[in-house]
C-alpha positions in Angstrom: 171.2 175.7 28.7 169.8 178.5 26.5 173.1 180.4 26.8 175.0 177.4 25.6 172.7 176.9 22.7 173.0 180.6 21.7 176.8 180.4 21.9 176.8 177.2 19.8 174.5 178.6 17.1 176.5 181.8 16.9 179.8 180.0 16.6 178.4 177.7 13.9 177.0 180.6 11.9 180.3 182.5 12.2 182.2 179.3 10.9 179.8 179.2 7.9 180.4 182.9 7.2 184.2 182.4 7.3 184.0 179.5 4.9 181.8 181.3 2.5 184.0 184.4 2.6 187.1 182.4 1.9 185.4 180.8 -1.1 184.1 183.9 -2.9 184.7 187.3 -1.3 187.8 189.4 -1.2 190.7 188.2 0.8 190.4 191.2 3.3 186.9 190.2 4.1 187.9 186.6 4.8 190.8 187.7 7.0 188.5 190.0 8.9 186.0 187.2 9.6 188.8 184.9 10.6 190.0 187.4 13.2 186.4 187.9 14.4 186.1 184.1 14.8 189.4 183.9 16.7 188.2 186.7 19.1 184.9 185.0 19.6 186.6 181.6 20.3 188.9 183.2 22.8 186.1 185.0 24.5 184.1 181.7 24.8 187.1 180.0 26.2 187.5 182.7 28.9 183.8 182.5 29.8 183.9 178.7 30.0 187.1 178.8 32.1 185.5 181.3 34.5 182.4 179.1 34.8 184.6 176.1 35.6 186.5 178.1 38.3 183.3 179.2 39.9 182.0 175.6 39.8 185.1 174.3 41.5 185.1 177.0 44.0 181.4 176.3 44.9 182.1 172.6 45.0 185.0 172.9 47.4 183.1 175.3 49.7 180.3 172.8 49.9 182.6 170.0 50.8 184.3 171.8 53.6 183.4 170.5 57.1 181.3 172.9 59.2 182.7 173.9 62.6 
């Protein structure tokens, strides 16, 4: 649960940084933060997909009949 909370707060803070950069900073800085946000979102999607695959694998192994 703590990992999900950490990911959530990090993602929210990065979103806030991107919005503030788009509003006042140079365009290059805003573009850099947008790319950083995209990479983080992609990384989170890969981690969540991996966790889902592990969960399904464990669930199917548990449901296999013994013998």
